[in-house]
Every structure is written in structure tokens, then in C-alpha cells.
Steps between C-alpha positions, in 0.01 A plus 500: 500500500171450323222409746449123505817440296800527735843423357654198668818333381488689170137406422183707524269273697126493426376463859132477407559219251729301730254512790200414281600140418548171682708224342528127573689304235338159448623330180226236528251775408678575171367197311216703346745660257515833678841528657771761529718268287260528208384860490806721480799577283787491745765750397851414612802707582822372341601352837164323540525360146844354578378361832201312354727346235750401770223332703349321201658155571372508859156628401472228235501241779152628585366613161582227250377715210821702541691207345542521123690260272784421738512858628262757634252745354606864500309651794554856381327666206694782342336744261691785333439828677340337806614372835532122517203311646442154641399265221152347497377162377221427250240553775648849569633388840849586616739222395591454867139426602425134564214296639581345836384161620222672698369667183630844592693728265854541630811692398807288419734787594327528838521124554867486395590781740328324791669170408835677540403666828469844342226756525297494174556873444874428470425311178168629360461831315398785729164549330412134568610520864302821549170380354223619558702814560664679210752769428397764251824643366337746261561777753799601708525378766320175410171425676441189712133416464260209432442339160173656378329168425626315810147472641411253219713234668370278781819553703422871540211673671399855578548618855457809709730624767796720565771237523643245261353154456745238632544348153578837342735592787688173448544567127630849572748379759625212282551725198618825661620399847388559858605867509278582198207322666561679831521841326179421312318394815617821674353705213172313535493557876538877443225506239 
């Protein structure tokens, strides 16, 4: 095991990065144009691509721009030789991003999941559910870390300490489960 990068659940975990950030999602702060829905190309696995298409009718109840000439826009961009990605609109925002009545930038997939009593990560792509965390799959095993530019966003702040911020711990548990979080916290306690 490389120091500071224990393997948990098949991922090398960047302990220093995960303990260096605090996260509080507040969509009302996204009105300035800087939001996670507008800054990233979201690559999709084949299963995630099918799932976002399947959820399109429900998501369109929140994001009217998903409607197109009696049907729906294609939410997946496919380029030869590349993994599919979530489509973006003319403003370079994810097609599932919409402006809520309170002015915040919201995710229609997230809203549709909640409307059906589901956890958002059951519907959203993993990279969206993980944000501001990220998986770098350029190495084996893949590395769970923090998006390099995450500090630019008002929902994230630098922190010091040995444990996980509550917001980061919640993301980890929602995406990887309570055992992964417990194993991670045990590694941090031994550090």
C-alpha cells in the first residue's frame, strides 16, 4: 500500500485530498455561472447512458428544455472513438441543468429521483453524484481524489484536519456505501 493511498473497495484513496476539502451543496449559489453542471464533460458508462435516456421523460418535468418537437432532446453525445458524455446546451451547461424558482441551478435527474422517492445517485451518473470528488481511472486501481479545480466553487472550501468533512463523508457513503466509509475512516484514524 502506498503511503496516503490505501486501497479500499478497489480504489486507491487519496487521503490527503479527501481530508483537505469541505463541501456544502447550495444550488442557490450557482447563479453566477460557475456550477458543476457547467464546467465538466461528464463521461458515461453504457449503463449510465441508458439510464439517463430512460429517465428523460421524468427529468423533462423539471427541465422544460429537454422537450423537443413532440419528443425529447438526446441527452447523450456520442463521438466516434470516445466514451459517451452528457449533452450540453448552447450555454455549455448540462442539458439536465435547470433554473429553479429560487434562482438556483438544479439537476433534473436529481429532482426526478427525489420525486420518485429514490436516492439521486440511483439515477445520476456516478461522476455527478461524487462531485467535488473524482475518480481518476488512468491508473490501476483507479484513484478516488478531489477534482483539481474544486476550490473555485463557492460550495467547497479548504480545511485542515485528520477526519472527513461531514459533506464529503456523506458523498462517500451515498456513492460507495457505509462499509467503504467506515474502512476509510479507520484508515484515517490510523494515520
